[in-house]
N, C-alpha and C positions, 0 to 999 in steps of 0.2 A: 504494500500500500504506500502511496505517497500523498502528500498534501500540496495544494497550490503553493508555489514559491519555494518548495524544497527540491533538492537535487535528485534527478533520476539516476540511480546507480546501476540498475540491473540491465544488462545487455541481452538482446534477443539473438541467439545464433542463427545465422542464415548463410552458411558457407556456399550454397549454390549461387548466391548473388555474385560471387567473385568473377564468374565467367560470363555474366549477363549484364553488367553495368555499363558497358561501353556506349549504349545508346544515350545515356544521360550525361556522361562525362563530357561530351562534345558541347552540350548546351550549358552545363554547370561550370562555374568559374571557381578556381582555387580561392578559398577563403571568402567566397561571396556569401551573402545572406539576403533576407527579404523574400524568401519563397512563400507562396500562399496557396490556399485552395479554399473552395467554398463548399459547404455541406448544407443539408436541409435546415434552414433557420440559423446558420452561423457562418462566420468567416474566421479562418485560422491562418496565422502567419508567424514566421519566426525571424528573429534577429540574433546573430551570433555574438554581438558585442562590437562589431566593426562600425555599424551605422548608428548605434546608440552608445557612445562612450560611457564607461563606468558601469554598464549593465552586462552581465554574462549572457550566455546562450539561453534564450527564453522562447517558449511557445506562447503566443497570445491567442485567445479565443473570444470573439465578440458575438454574443447572441443577438439575433435580429427578430424581435417580436413584432408581428404585424399590428398589434394593438398598443403596445407599450413603447416601442422604439428600440434604440440601440442600448445594450447593457454596458455596464462597466466591464473592462476586459478581465477575464480570468487569466492568470499567468502561471506557467509551469517552468521551473528551472531545469535545464537540460545539461548533461555532460557536454564538454566541447567535442564536436565532431562536424565534419563537412556534410552538409545536406545536399543530396543530389536529386531530390524530388519529394513531393508531398501528395498524400491522398486523403481526402475527407470522406468518411463513411457516415452512417446515420448517427452513431454515438461514439465515434472514435476518430482519431487522427493518426495516420501512419507517416513517419519520416524515414526516408530511404537513405542509408549510409552506405559506405563501401561494402561492408560484409554482413550487414544485419538490417533489420527493420525495427524501429522503435514504434510501439503503439501506445498512445495515451487514450485511455477510456474516459470519455467525458460524462458518462451517465451519472456516476456518483458525485454529487456536488461537493461533499466534504472530504471524500476519500477516493479520488481518482486513482486508477491502478494501471499497470502495464500488463497486457496479455501477450502470450506467446504468438508469434506470427512466423510460420514456416512457408517458404515459397513453394508454390505448386508448379508442376511441369508446364501447365498451360500459361503460367505467369512469367515465362522466361524472358519476355521483353517488357513486362510491367506496363501495359498500354494505359492503365488508368492512373498512373502517377504523372503529376505535372511538374515541370521545372519553371513555371512562370514566376515573375519577380515583380514586386512592387516597391523595391528599394533602389539602391544606387545602380543596380544592374537591370533596371527596367529599360526597355528599348523602344517603346512606342506609346503614343497616346491611345488610351483605351477607356471605354466605359462598359463595365461588365455587370449585367443584371444578376442579382443574387436570389437564390431560391428560398421563398418563404410561403407559408399558407396565406390565403387571401385575407385581407384586412384593410384597415384604413391607411397603413403605411406600406410602401415598397422601398427596396434598397438597391443601391448601385455602388460598386467599387469604381472609383475614377482615378486613373493614372494620367497625370499631365507632365509633359516634357517640353522644355524650351532649350534650343541649342544655339550657342553664341560662340564667336571666336574669342580666344583668350589672349590678352596682351596685344602686342603690336601686330600689324598685318604681316603675314608671312611666317608667323611663329610656328605654324604647323600643329597648333593645339586648339581643341574646341572643348567647351564645357557644356554639359547637359544639366540643366536645373530640373529636378524631379520632385513632384509633389503627388502623394497618394492620399486619398481620403474616402470615407464612406459618405454617401449622400442618402438622406432619408426624405422620401417624397410622399406627397398626398396627391389626390386627383387634381388639386389646385396648383401644385408645384413643389419646389424644394422647401422643406421646413427646418432642416438641420444638416450641417456638414461636420464630420468628425475626422480631424487629421490623423493619419497613421504615420506618414513619413514625409520629411522635407529635407532635401540635401542635394548634392551635386556629384557628378562624375566627370573627370577630365580624361581625354584620350588624344593620342597623336593621330594626325591624318596624313603623315608623310607617306 
């Protein structure tokens, strides 16, 4: 058993993953963070400490209630490891590492737990894991509807990116300003925005 905010110590062995991870490593970046996935009525995302200085590797879960709105985030402290993909299930979040899967069971509010996850032969390419990013390694402007039951509120994840040259002309560097937030809507329009990430990424265009 673990409590929100405590470290997850137990690893889930999944040696079969070693020969099947290559599809994700091309899109995942070394030491990157900000992966996310959407489940029924919630959004989950992780930061490893790179994008949020002073905070260790953490999984955040925001519940999206069609009548009450966006909840305060639940936080789960994780061991340091490189995430290569995430999968949101009905009541659990899977995080894909090099040689194992971490599963955080969301159903128990006070005592979330980790269940064993063993890869199945038909899961050899893990088609339902996503390596999408809402942090520094987000690469496009996107608006993503999130799944909830019908009600007075609907929800979207919005990823905005603005790209500008850095320094003097001809420097060969560009900077991407990135902002990600949840948007809570009614039939009349937006009633709330909750910021998740704001930061930048520089890259060379030589």
